C-alpha positions as CSV (number, residue, x, y, z in Angstrom):
1,X,3.6,130.8,2.6
2,X,5.2,130.0,-0.7
3,X,3.9,126.3,-1.0
4,X,0.2,127.8,0.0
5,X,0.8,130.1,-2.3
6,X,1.9,127.8,-5.3
7,X,-1.3,125.5,-4.6
8,X,-3.6,128.4,-4.1
9,X,-2.8,130.3,-7.6
10,X,-2.1,126.7,-9.4
11,X,-5.6,126.8,-10.9
12,X,-5.5,130.8,-12.0
13,X,-2.3,129.8,-13.7
14,X,-4.0,126.6,-15.2
15,X,-6.5,128.8,-16.3
16,X,-4.1,131.7,-17.7
17,X,-2.0,128.6,-19.3
18,X,-5.2,127.4,-21.4
19,X,-6.8,130.7,-22.5
20,X,-3.1,131.6,-23.5
21,X,-3.0,128.8,-25.9
22,X,-6.5,129.1,-27.2
23,X,-6.0,133.1,-27.8
24,X,-3.0,131.8,-30.0
25,X,-5.4,129.4,-32.0
26,X,-8.4,131.7,-32.2
27,X,-6.9,134.6,-33.0
28,X,-4.3,133.6,-35.2
29,X,-7.3,132.1,-37.2
30,X,-9.9,135.1,-36.9
31,X,-7.2,137.6,-37.8
32,X,-5.0,138.0,-40.7
33,X,-1.3,138.7,-40.1
34,X,-1.9,142.6,-40.5
35,X,-4.7,142.6,-37.9
36,X,-2.7,140.3,-35.8
37,X,0.3,142.5,-36.1
38,X,-1.7,145.6,-35.3
39,X,-3.0,143.5,-32.1
40,X,0.6,143.0,-31.1
41,X,1.2,146.5,-31.7
42,X,-1.9,148.0,-29.4
43,X,-1.0,145.6,-26.6
44,X,2.7,146.5,-26.4
45,X,1.4,150.0,-26.5
46,X,-0.8,149.5,-23.7
47,X,1.6,147.8,-21.8
48,X,4.0,150.5,-22.0
49,X,1.6,153.2,-20.9
50,X,0.2,151.2,-17.8
51,X,3.7,150.6,-16.7
52,X,4.5,154.0,-17.1
53,X,1.8,155.5,-15.1
54,X,0.6,153.2,-13.0
55,X,2.7,150.4,-12.0
56,X,4.6,152.1,-9.3
57,X,1.4,152.4,-7.0
58,X,1.0,148.4,-7.8
59,X,4.7,147.7,-6.5
60,X,4.2,149.9,-3.7
61,X,1.0,148.1,-2.5
62,X,2.6,145.0,-2.6
63,X,6.3,145.8,-1.0
64,X,4.9,148.0,2.0
65,X,1.5,146.1,2.5
66,X,3.3,143.5,5.3
67,X,5.2,146.6,7.1
68,X,2.4,149.1,7.1
69,X,0.1,146.2,8.6
70,X,2.7,145.8,11.6
71,X,2.7,149.4,12.1
72,X,-1.2,149.6,12.4
73,X,-1.4,152.2,9.0
74,X,-3.3,150.1,6.7
75,X,-6.2,152.7,6.5
76,X,-3.3,155.0,5.5
77,X,-1.5,153.0,3.2
78,X,-4.7,152.5,1.1
79,X,-5.7,155.8,1.4
80,X,-2.6,157.4,0.0
81,X,-2.0,155.1,-2.8
82,X,-5.9,155.5,-4.3
83,X,-5.6,159.0,-3.9
84,X,-2.2,158.6,-6.0
85,X,-4.2,156.8,-8.5
86,X,-7.0,159.3,-8.5
87,X,-4.3,162.0,-9.5
88,X,-3.0,160.0,-12.6
89,X,-6.2,159.2,-13.6
90,X,-7.3,162.8,-14.2
91,X,-4.1,163.6,-16.2
92,X,-4.0,160.4,-18.0
93,X,-6.7,160.8,-20.6
94,X,-5.7,164.2,-21.7
95,X,-2.2,163.1,-22.5
96,X,-3.3,159.8,-24.2
97,X,-5.4,161.4,-26.5
98,X,-3.4,164.0,-27.4
99,X,-0.6,161.6,-28.2
100,X,-3.3,159.5,-30.5
101,X,-4.3,162.6,-32.4
102,X,-0.6,163.4,-33.0
103,X,0.5,159.8,-34.0
104,X,1.0,159.4,-37.7
105,X,0.0,155.7,-38.2
106,X,-3.0,154.1,-40.3
107,X,-6.4,153.4,-38.8
108,X,-6.0,149.5,-38.2
109,X,-3.1,150.1,-35.7
110,X,-4.5,153.0,-34.1
111,X,-7.6,151.4,-33.6
112,X,-5.7,148.8,-31.8
113,X,-3.9,151.1,-29.7
114,X,-6.6,153.5,-28.6
115,X,-8.5,150.4,-27.4
116,X,-5.6,149.6,-25.3
117,X,-5.3,153.1,-24.0
118,X,-8.7,153.2,-23.4
119,X,-8.5,150.0,-20.8
120,X,-5.7,151.1,-18.9
121,X,-7.5,153.2,-16.2
122,X,-10.0,150.1,-15.5
123,X,-7.1,147.8,-15.6
124,X,-4.9,149.4,-13.4
125,X,-7.4,150.2,-10.7
126,X,-8.3,146.0,-10.9
127,X,-4.6,145.3,-10.5
128,X,-4.2,147.5,-7.4
129,X,-7.2,145.5,-5.9
130,X,-5.3,142.2,-7.0
131,X,-2.2,143.2,-5.5
132,X,-3.9,144.2,-2.1
133,X,-5.2,140.6,-1.9
134,X,-2.1,139.0,-2.9
135,X,0.1,141.1,-0.5
136,X,-2.3,139.8,2.5
137,X,-2.1,136.4,1.6
138,X,-5.7,136.2,0.4
139,X,-5.0,133.9,-2.0
140,X,-8.4,132.6,-3.0
141,X,-9.7,136.3,-3.9
142,X,-6.4,137.2,-5.6
143,X,-6.8,134.1,-7.7
144,X,-10.5,134.6,-8.5
145,X,-9.9,137.9,-9.6
146,X,-7.1,136.5,-11.9
147,X,-9.2,133.8,-13.4
148,X,-12.1,136.2,-14.2
149,X,-10.1,138.4,-16.2
150,X,-8.1,135.8,-18.1
151,X,-11.2,133.8,-19.0
152,X,-13.3,136.8,-19.6
153,X,-10.9,138.9,-21.4
154,X,-10.5,136.1,-24.1
155,X,-14.4,135.4,-24.1
156,X,-15.1,139.2,-24.9
157,X,-12.1,139.8,-27.1
158,X,-13.1,136.8,-29.3
159,X,-16.7,138.0,-29.3
160,X,-15.3,141.8,-30.7
161,X,-13.2,140.5,-33.3
162,X,-16.3,138.6,-34.3
163,X,-18.4,141.7,-34.7
164,X,-15.9,143.7,-36.5
165,X,-13.3,145.1,-34.3
166,X,-10.4,143.0,-35.4
167,X,-6.8,143.7,-33.9
168,X,-8.4,146.0,-31.5
169,X,-11.1,143.3,-30.4
170,X,-8.8,141.5,-27.9
171,X,-7.5,144.7,-26.0
172,X,-10.9,146.0,-25.9
173,X,-11.8,142.9,-24.3
174,X,-9.5,142.8,-21.7
175,X,-10.8,146.3,-20.6
176,X,-14.1,145.3,-20.6
177,X,-13.7,142.6,-18.1
178,X,-11.6,144.5,-16.1
179,X,-14.7,147.0,-15.6
180,X,-16.8,144.1,-14.9
181,X,-14.6,142.9,-12.1
182,X,-14.4,146.3,-10.3
183,X,-18.0,145.9,-10.2
184,X,-17.4,143.3,-7.4
185,X,-14.1,144.3,-5.7
186,X,-14.3,148.2,-6.0
187,X,-17.1,148.4,-2.9
188,X,-14.3,146.5,-0.8
189,X,-11.6,148.5,-1.4
190,X,-13.4,151.7,-0.3
191,X,-14.7,150.2,2.6
192,X,-10.5,149.6,3.1
193,X,-10.1,153.5,3.0
194,X,-12.1,154.1,5.9
195,X,-10.3,156.1,8.6
196,X,-7.3,156.6,6.3
197,X,-5.9,159.5,5.1
198,X,-3.3,160.7,2.5
199,X,0.4,160.9,4.1
200,X,2.4,162.9,1.6
201,X,5.7,161.7,3.2
202,X,4.2,158.3,2.7
203,X,3.4,158.9,-0.8
204,X,7.0,160.2,-1.6
205,X,8.7,156.8,0.5
206,X,6.1,154.7,-2.2
207,X,7.3,157.0,-5.1
208,X,10.7,156.8,-4.2
209,X,10.6,152.8,-4.2
210,X,7.8,152.2,-7.0
211,X,8.8,154.6,-9.4
212,X,12.6,153.1,-10.2
213,X,10.7,149.6,-10.4
214,X,8.1,151.1,-12.7
215,X,11.0,152.5,-15.0
216,X,12.9,149.4,-14.7
217,X,9.6,147.5,-16.0
218,X,9.4,150.3,-18.7
219,X,12.8,148.8,-19.8
220,X,12.0,145.4,-19.7
221,X,8.8,146.3,-22.0
222,X,10.7,147.7,-24.0
223,X,13.2,144.7,-24.0
224,X,10.3,142.4,-25.1
225,X,8.6,144.9,-27.4
226,X,11.0,147.0,-29.1
227,X,11.4,144.4,-32.0
228,X,7.7,144.2,-32.8
229,X,7.8,148.5,-33.2
230,X,11.2,147.8,-35.4
231,X,10.0,145.0,-37.1
232,X,7.0,146.9,-38.4
233,X,8.9,150.2,-39.1
234,X,11.6,148.0,-41.2
235,X,9.4,145.7,-42.6
236,X,5.4,145.4,-42.1
237,X,2.7,144.4,-39.8
238,X,2.6,140.8,-41.4
239,X,6.2,140.2,-40.1
240,X,5.1,141.5,-36.7
241,X,2.0,139.2,-36.7
242,X,4.6,135.9,-37.3
243,X,7.1,137.1,-35.0
244,X,4.4,138.0,-32.3
245,X,2.4,134.4,-33.1
246,X,6.0,132.7,-32.5
247,X,6.7,134.6,-29.4
248,X,3.2,134.3,-27.9
249,X,3.5,130.3,-28.4
250,X,6.9,130.4,-26.2
251,X,7.1,133.1,-23.9
252,X,3.4,133.0,-23.1
253,X,3.8,129.4,-22.0
254,X,6.7,130.2,-20.3
255,X,5.4,133.5,-18.7
256,X,2.8,131.8,-16.7
257,X,5.1,129.2,-15.2
258,X,7.2,132.2,-13.8
259,X,4.0,134.4,-12.8
260,X,2.7,131.3,-10.8
261,X,6.1,131.1,-9.3
262,X,6.2,134.7,-8.7
263,X,2.9,135.2,-7.1
264,X,3.4,132.5,-4.8
265,X,7.4,133.6,-4.0
266,X,7.3,137.3,-3.9
267,X,5.1,137.8,-1.2
268,X,6.6,134.6,0.6
269,X,10.0,136.3,0.3
270,X,8.9,139.5,1.9
271,X,7.3,137.9,4.8
272,X,10.3,136.3,5.2
273,X,12.4,139.1,5.1
274,X,10.2,141.2,7.4
275,X,9.2,138.9,10.4
276,X,12.2,136.4,10.3
277,X,15.2,138.6,8.8
278,X,18.4,137.5,7.1
279,X,18.3,133.6,7.9
280,X,14.3,133.4,6.9
281,X,15.1,135.3,3.8
282,X,18.2,133.4,2.8
283,X,15.8,129.9,3.4
284,X,13.0,131.3,1.5
285,X,15.2,132.2,-1.7
286,X,17.5,129.2,-1.8
287,X,14.1,126.9,-2.0
288,X,11.9,129.3,-4.6
289,X,15.1,129.7,-6.8
290,X,15.8,125.9,-7.0
291,X,12.2,125.0,-7.6
292,X,11.8,128.0,-10.2
293,X,14.8,126.2,-12.0
294,X,13.8,122.8,-11.7
295,X,10.5,123.5,-13.0
296,X,11.1,126.4,-16.0
297,X,14.3,125.0,-17.7
298,X,13.0,121.9,-18.6
299,X,9.8,123.5,-20.1
300,X,11.8,125.8,-22.2
301,X,14.2,123.3,-23.6
302,X,10.8,121.3,-24.2
303,X,9.3,124.4,-26.1
304,X,12.5,124.5,-28.3
305,X,12.2,120.6,-29.1
306,X,8.6,120.5,-30.1
307,X,8.3,123.9,-31.9
308,X,7.5,122.3,-35.5
309,X,4.5,120.3,-34.3
310,X,3.5,122.8,-31.5
311,X,3.2,125.6,-34.4
312,X,1.4,123.1,-36.6
313,X,-1.3,122.6,-34.1
314,X,-1.7,126.0,-32.4
315,X,-1.0,128.8,-35.0
316,X,-3.2,129.5,-38.1
317,X,-1.8,128.4,-41.6
318,X,-0.7,131.9,-42.4
319,X,1.7,132.3,-39.5
320,X,2.1,128.6,-38.8
321,X,5.7,128.5,-40.6
322,X,7.3,131.8,-39.1
323,X,6.1,130.7,-36.1
324,X,8.0,127.7,-35.7
325,X,10.9,129.6,-36.4
326,X,10.6,131.9,-33.7
327,X,9.6,129.8,-30.8
328,X,13.0,127.9,-30.2
329,X,14.6,131.6,-30.0
330,X,12.1,133.1,-27.9
331,X,12.0,129.5,-25.5
332,X,15.7,130.3,-24.5
333,X,15.0,134.1,-24.1
334,X,11.8,133.8,-22.1
335,X,13.7,131.5,-19.4
336,X,16.5,134.1,-18.9
337,X,13.5,136.9,-18.8
338,X,11.6,134.7,-16.3
339,X,14.6,133.8,-14.2
340,X,15.7,137.5,-14.0
341,X,12.8,139.0,-13.6
342,X,11.1,136.6,-10.8
343,X,14.7,135.5,-9.2
344,X,17.4,138.1,-9.8
345,X,15.3,141.1,-9.3
346,X,14.2,140.0,-6.0
347,X,17.4,141.4,-4.5
348,X,17.0,144.7,-5.3
349,X,12.8,145.0,-4.4
350,X,13.8,143.3,-1.3
351,X,16.5,145.4,-0.5
352,X,14.5,148.8,-1.7
353,X,17.3,149.3,-4.0
354,X,15.4,150.0,-6.8
355,X,17.5,152.4,-8.7
356,X,20.2,149.3,-8.6
357,X,17.3,147.5,-10.6
358,X,16.9,150.2,-13.1
359,X,20.5,150.4,-13.8
360,X,20.4,146.7,-14.2
361,X,17.4,146.7,-17.1
362,X,19.0,149.9,-19.1
363,X,22.0,147.7,-20.0
364,X,20.1,145.0,-21.8
365,X,17.3,147.4,-23.0
366,X,19.8,149.5,-25.0
367,X,21.8,146.9,-26.4
368,X,18.5,145.2,-27.7
369,X,17.4,148.7,-29.3
370,X,20.9,148.6,-30.5
371,X,21.2,145.1,-31.8
372,X,17.6,145.2,-33.5
373,X,18.5,148.1,-35.3
374,X,21.6,146.8,-36.8
375,X,20.4,143.3,-37.2
376,X,16.6,143.6,-38.9
377,X,17.7,145.7,-41.9
378,X,20.2,142.9,-42.6
379,X,18.8,139.6,-41.5
380,X,15.3,140.2,-41.1
381,X,13.4,138.1,-38.9
382,X,16.1,136.4,-37.9
383,X,18.2,139.6,-36.7
384,X,15.1,140.0,-34.5
385,X,15.7,136.8,-32.7
386,X,19.4,137.0,-32.6
387,X,18.8,140.5,-30.8
388,X,16.3,139.4,-28.6
389,X,18.2,136.3,-26.8
390,X,21.5,138.3,-27.0
391,X,19.8,141.1,-24.8
392,X,18.3,138.7,-22.3
393,X,21.6,136.9,-21.7
394,X,23.3,140.5,-21.0
395,X,20.3,141.3,-18.8
396,X,20.6,138.4,-16.8
397,X,24.2,138.8,-16.2
398,X,24.0,142.6,-15.5
399,X,21.0,141.9,-13.0
400,X,23.3,139.2,-11.1
401,X,26.3,141.0,-10.6
402,X,24.4,144.0,-9.6
403,X,21.9,142.3,-7.3
404,X,25.2,141.0,-5.2
405,X,25.3,144.9,-4.4
406,X,21.8,145.2,-3.2
407,X,21.4,141.9,-1.5
408,X,23.0,138.6,-2.0
409,X,20.7,136.2,-2.4
410,X,21.6,132.1,-2.5
411,X,21.9,131.3,-6.1
412,X,20.3,127.7,-7.3
413,X,23.8,126.6,-8.9
414,X,23.1,122.7,-8.0
415,X,19.7,122.8,-8.9
416,X,20.5,124.5,-12.3
417,X,23.4,121.8,-13.0
418,X,21.1,118.7,-12.4
419,X,18.2,120.1,-14.2
420,X,20.8,121.1,-16.9
421,X,21.8,117.4,-16.8
422,X,18.0,116.1,-17.0
423,X,17.4,118.3,-19.7
424,X,20.1,117.3,-22.0
425,X,19.4,113.9,-21.6
426,X,15.3,114.5,-22.3
427,X,16.8,116.4,-25.5
428,X,18.6,113.1,-26.8
429,X,15.7,111.1,-26.4
430,X,13.3,113.5,-28.0
431,X,15.4,114.3,-30.8
432,X,15.0,110.3,-31.7
433,X,11.5,110.6,-32.4
434,X,10.6,111.0,-36.0
435,X,9.3,114.2,-37.5
436,X,6.0,113.3,-39.0
437,X,4.2,116.3,-38.0
438,X,0.9,117.3,-36.4
439,X,-0.7,116.6,-32.7
440,X,0.5,112.9,-32.8
441,X,4.4,113.9,-33.2
442,X,3.4,116.9,-30.7
443,X,2.1,114.4,-27.7
444,X,4.7,111.7,-28.6
445,X,7.6,113.9,-28.3
446,X,5.9,115.6,-25.1
447,X,5.5,112.4,-23.5
448,X,8.9,111.2,-23.7
449,X,10.5,114.5,-22.7
450,X,8.0,114.5,-19.5
451,X,8.9,110.8,-18.7
452,X,12.7,111.1,-19.2
453,X,13.3,114.3,-17.2
454,X,10.7,113.6,-14.3
455,X,12.7,110.2,-14.0
456,X,16.0,111.7,-14.2
457,X,14.8,114.8,-12.0
458,X,13.7,112.0,-9.9
459,X,17.1,110.1,-9.5
460,X,18.9,113.4,-9.5
461,X,16.6,115.4,-6.7
462,X,16.8,118.4,-9.0
463,X,16.0,121.2,-6.6
464,X,15.4,119.0,-3.6
465,X,11.6,118.7,-5.2
466,X,11.7,115.4,-3.4
467,X,11.3,116.5,0.1
468,X,9.5,119.9,-0.9
469,X,7.0,118.3,-2.4
470,X,6.2,116.2,0.6
471,X,6.0,119.5,2.4
472,X,3.6,121.1,-0.4
473,X,1.4,117.8,0.2
474,X,1.2,119.0,4.1
475,X,0.0,122.4,3.2
476,X,-3.3,120.5,1.9
477,X,-3.8,119.0,5.6
478,X,-5.6,121.3,7.7
479,X,-3.5,122.7,10.8
480,X,-0.4,122.1,9.2
481,X,1.9,125.4,9.7
482,X,4.0,126.3,6.4
């Protein structure tokens, strides 16, 4: 299931990668640094509120689908979760409206935040539909829904900037495309409720599992977004825009890889545990951890190595120099964050020990607030970068230590060591390429990096990818089981 998912979700993640880079190119040129900073704050507020109110249902949809399917209670599963969504959807607009009315900030930021909060209901409903398809192994439908929202959100968002919505435009575009997708997906979701009934005991079990997951994601988002709010408070929106441009350049690139691997790996590990028990789970976890390290570690090192020419090509002139400064630090942070979220945190969700997950995230989130508060007033942008990298390192260590108490997943030590050696050799080779700037330097350094890492990864068999690559190719042949 893992390799089938990787291949099936590949088009969606290629689309995410391309659109993510196009968004940086487009939005950093259409928006001023202040407007781009307002967009960053609005997007962060939308993500925080969505996670706080609705993500626990999405997590329960994904985690309990296989169990309820085996017990023949899928209709009740859907009916219970969608009734919970309806209850939250009735309360959310009133609370959000009061909060917006009371928030003392200027109109540019408030408009962007308003667009984000207005998008949450349709985005959460579309996300529930996507999680149902992903949990069911319907890779094609889940991937298609993802591609439609990614491409459509970017196109509509760019158009809304042009017509005058400025920093609110990209966020409003995400809500608009989610509403369009619901026109096609909602009838199927409503049919899935047929014959189902709301089960209060089921709802309590889902909440007991999902709310700590949502709370831990709130802490993860706080870890990822606190620096923007504090930069805006201590400095200005322009500083937020510079930081967000570099952050997006590094984090978005790596996040696409981790989301791709996580979309395939999460359901595969759940299925392995539910159907094959501990031995099957151990094999699946070892495979997925090794593949994840083999792919994402060189990507993070590569981003740090090409930060300057990448910013020259991708980022608008007003934000370019600052983005190049931000990118290497965020590349390191994004690698630590991705391994923590998409591998180490699986121990908590698979064991259904989500309160431990909450504890694991509280440690780096608290450290991030403290470090940013201490370092930004004294060191400015550099202080935010140092605080972010240190906090994610602490988070990875805390998640590893606490995860062993929930479920001892095999850690890909061999893959990490071999990928580290290959990445070091890549860094030495790329470092010898002259820094003459622009797309030519970017292309030359990227080509050298791919060739050197690829050759050494094959020679060292990083993550056992030679054998696993043959298995992946077998997935393409009809009738081959995975």
